[in-house]
C-alpha positions in Angstrom: 15.7 -19.0 -45.9 12.6 -17.4 -44.4 9.4 -16.8 -46.2 9.9 -14.0 -48.8 6.3 -12.9 -48.8 5.6 -10.9 -45.6 1.8 -11.3 -46.1 2.0 -15.1 -45.8 3.4 -16.3 -42.5 2.5 -19.4 -40.7 1.1 -19.1 -37.2 1.1 -21.4 -34.2 -2.2 -22.2 -32.5 -4.0 -25.3 -31.2 -4.0 -26.8 -34.7 -0.2 -26.4 -34.9 0.1 -28.0 -31.5 -2.0 -30.9 -32.6 0.1 -31.3 -35.7 3.3 -31.4 -33.8 2.0 -33.8 -31.1 0.3 -36.0 -33.7 3.4 -36.1 -36.0 5.7 -37.0 -33.1 3.3 -39.9 -32.1 3.1 -41.2 -35.6 6.9 -41.0 -36.1 7.8 -42.8 -32.9 5.0 -45.4 -33.4 6.4 -46.2 -36.9 9.7 -47.1 -35.3 7.9 -49.2 -32.6 6.2 -51.2 -35.4 9.5 -51.8 -37.0 10.9 -53.0 -33.6 7.9 -55.4 -33.2 8.6 -56.8 -36.7 12.2 -57.3 -35.8 11.3 -59.1 -32.6 8.9 -61.5 -34.3 11.0 -62.1 -37.5 14.6 -61.8 -36.3 14.0 -62.4 -32.6 15.9 -59.2 -31.8 14.7 -56.4 -29.6 16.2 -53.2 -31.1 15.5 -51.3 -27.9 18.6 -52.8 -26.5 20.8 -51.3 -29.3 22.3 -47.8 -28.8 21.3 -46.6 -32.2 17.6 -47.3 -31.5 17.4 -44.3 -29.2 18.7 -42.1 -31.9 16.3 -43.4 -34.5 13.3 -43.0 -32.2 14.3 -39.5 -31.4 14.9 -38.5 -35.0 11.6 -40.2 -36.1 9.6 -38.4 -33.5 10.9 -34.9 -34.3 11.0 -35.4 -38.0 7.4 -36.6 -37.8 6.4 -33.5 -35.8 8.2 -31.1 -38.2 6.8 -32.8 -41.3 3.2 -32.7 -39.9 3.4 -29.0 -39.1 5.0 -28.3 -42.5 2.5 -30.3 -44.5 -0.7 -29.6 -42.6 -0.1 -26.0 -41.2 2.8 -24.1 -42.9 2.2 -25.1 -46.5 -1.6 -24.4 -46.5 -1.1 -21.1 -44.7 1.9 -19.8 -46.7 1.9 -21.8 -49.9 5.5 -23.0 -49.4 7.6 -25.3 -47.3 9.2 -24.4 -44.0 12.6 -22.7 -44.4 14.9 -21.3 -41.8 17.8 -18.9 -42.0 21.0 -20.7 -41.1 23.4 -17.8 -41.9 26.4 -17.3 -39.6 27.1 -13.9 -38.2 30.1 -11.7 -37.4 32.6 -12.9 -34.7 31.5 -10.1 -32.4 28.1 -11.6 -32.0 29.6 -15.0 -30.9 31.8 -13.2 -28.4 28.6 -11.8 -26.8 26.2 -14.7 -26.9 28.4 -17.5 -25.6 29.4 -15.8 -22.3 25.8 -14.8 -21.9 24.8 -18.5 -22.3 27.5 -19.6 -19.8 26.2 -17.1 -17.3 22.7 -18.5 -17.7 24.0 -22.0 -17.1 25.7 -20.9 -13.9 22.5 -19.3 -12.6 20.3 -22.2 -13.6 22.6 -24.6 -11.8 22.3 -22.7 -8.5 18.5 -22.4 -8.8 18.2 -26.1 -9.7 20.3 -27.0 -6.7 17.6 -25.5 -4.4 15.0 -28.0 -5.6 14.8 -30.9 -3.1 15.8 -34.4 -4.1 14.5 -36.1 -1.0 11.2 -36.2 0.8 7.9 -38.0 0.2 7.3 -36.5 -3.2 10.6 -35.2 -4.6 12.6 -38.2 -3.3 10.6 -40.8 -5.1 10.3 -38.7 -8.2 14.0 -38.0 -8.2 14.8 -41.7 -7.8 12.5 -42.6 -10.7 14.0 -39.9 -12.9 17.6 -41.0 -12.1 16.8 -44.6 -13.0 15.1 -43.5 -16.2 18.1 -41.5 -17.3 20.4 -44.4 -16.4 18.4 -46.8 -18.5 18.7 -44.7 -21.7 22.2 -45.6 -22.7 25.7 -45.8 -21.3 27.4 -45.3 -24.6 29.1 -41.9 -24.6 29.1 -41.5 -28.4 25.4 -42.1 -28.5 24.7 -39.5 -25.8 26.9 -37.0 -27.5 25.1 -37.4 -30.8 21.7 -37.2 -29.1 22.6 -34.2 -26.8 25.0 -32.2 -28.8 23.9 -32.7 -32.4 20.3 -34.0 -32.7 18.7 -32.2 -29.8 20.0 -28.7 -30.7 18.9 -29.1 -34.3 15.5 -30.7 -33.8 14.5 -28.8 -30.7 15.4 -25.4 -32.0 13.4 -26.0 -35.2 10.4 -27.0 -33.1 10.5 -24.6 -30.2 12.1 -21.5 -31.6 11.5 -21.9 -35.4 7.9 -23.2 -35.2 6.4 -22.4 -31.8 8.1 -19.1 -31.0 8.0 -17.7 -34.5 4.5 -18.9 -35.1 3.3 -17.2 -31.9 4.9 -13.9 -33.0 3.4 -14.3 -36.5 0.1 -14.7 -34.8 0.4 -11.3 -33.1 1.8 -12.2 -29.7 4.4 -9.8 -28.3 7.9 -11.1 -29.0 9.0 -11.4 -25.4 5.8 -13.1 -24.4 6.3 -15.6 -27.3 9.8 -16.2 -26.1 8.6 -16.9 -22.6 5.7 -19.2 -23.7 7.8 -21.3 -26.0 10.5 -21.5 -23.2 7.9 -22.7 -20.7 6.6 -25.3 -23.1 10.3 -26.3 -23.7 10.8 -26.7 -20.0 7.6 -28.6 -19.3 8.2 -31.3 -22.0 11.4 -32.3 -20.1 9.0 -33.8 -17.6 10.9 -33.2 -14.3 11.5 -30.1 -12.1 15.3 -30.5 -12.1 15.5 -29.9 -15.8 12.6 -27.5 -15.9 14.5 -24.5 -14.6 17.5 -24.9 -16.8 15.4 -25.6 -19.9 13.2 -22.5 -19.3 16.2 -20.3 -18.8 18.0 -21.9 -21.8 14.9 -21.4 -23.9 14.7 -17.7 -23.0 18.3 -17.0 -24.0 18.0 -19.1 -27.2 14.7 -17.4 -28.0 16.1 -13.9 -27.5 19.1 -14.7 -29.7 16.9 -16.1 -32.5 14.5 -13.2 -32.3 17.3 -10.6 -32.5 19.6 -12.2 -35.0 17.0 -14.0 -37.2 19.4 -16.9 -37.6 18.5 -20.4 -36.5 22.2 -21.3 -36.6 23.0 -19.3 -33.5 20.5 -20.9 -31.0 21.5 -24.3 -32.4 25.1 -23.6 -31.6 24.3 -22.2 -28.2 22.1 -25.2 -27.4 24.9 -27.6 -28.5 27.3 -25.7 -26.3 25.0 -26.0 -23.3 24.5 -29.8 -23.8 28.2 -30.3 -24.5 29.2 -28.8 -21.2 26.6 -30.9 -19.4 27.9 -34.1 -21.2 31.5 -33.3 -20.3 30.7 -32.7 -16.7 28.8 -36.0 -16.5 31.5 -38.0 -18.4 34.5 -36.7 -16.4 33.0 -35.5 -13.1 30.0 -37.8 -12.8 27.9 -34.7 -12.1 26.3 -31.8 -14.0 27.5 -29.3 -11.4 30.2 -26.8 -12.2 30.6 -26.1 -8.5 31.2 -29.8 -7.6 33.5 -30.4 -10.6 35.7 -27.4 -9.9 35.4 -27.6 -6.1 34.0 -24.1 -5.6 31.1 -22.6 -3.7 27.7 -22.6 -5.4 27.5 -19.0 -4.4 30.6 -18.3 -6.4 29.1 -19.9 -9.4 25.9 -17.9 -8.9 27.9 -14.7 -8.7 29.9 -15.4 -11.8 26.7 -16.3 -13.6 24.9 -13.0 -12.6 27.9 -11.0 -13.8 28.3 -12.8 -17.1 24.6 -12.9 -17.9 24.0 -9.2 -17.0 27.1 -7.8 -18.7 26.8 -9.7 -22.0 23.0 -9.4 -22.1 23.4 -5.6 -21.9 26.1 -5.6 -24.6 24.1 -8.0 -26.8 20.9 -6.0 -26.4 22.7 -2.7 -27.1 24.3 -4.2 -30.2 21.0 -5.6 -31.4 18.7 -2.9 -30.1 17.4 -2.4 -33.7 16.6 -5.7 -35.3 15.4 -6.6 -38.8 11.9 -8.0 -39.3 11.6 -11.4 -40.8 10.2 -11.7 -44.3 
């Protein structure tokens, strides 16, 4: 549920950014302290356990959300953060999922143009690949992280807090969508995920802005991450073109058609949207 008093809306500014970053640091630090305690008392390093990655991830995001809620949202609005999780009619789902798939196809093509060799990109790509490989080899853990936890936590932070807070502050909606998407892409920390994350953020931000339901961007985010996970698990790649043995240009063409067509239909259907309370 969104705030019922339109005169009291939380905004996102440097104080909000500080609250999010500080809350995430405190949350992850708390888990690190617990791990140090486990190492000294039980002689067990929890970092080598698959569940540790999930706990650290949850603690960081929960810390960030709690800090923004307690230090920013409540003082500004007089009430806790709440988000609309209402489902919508089947027609909306028919429009937004093909639009998302088209975005994924286009993002794959653009990402494929970023070099993975050379004096800078080569070393960076090798470091990034090793880092991802060290996270976990457990498929169940990766699915929980990517398909459940990331869509829920990241949508609350980037769409529900940052994007909405920027709009509440007076920024134009599409500027707020772009800014929150750029931040979303930058926090991934590497150029190969940056493109996809920014484009993903734009689609998710648009859907959230038009429908006012946090459930829809969460589901779309989960769909995107599920597709990536399945491609990695069964094709050892995140590329649709490589998995299905087709040209990257064919993937790009399909992506442009899907995104353009369903974006037009979605915008036509939601050309008049309802303001958030």
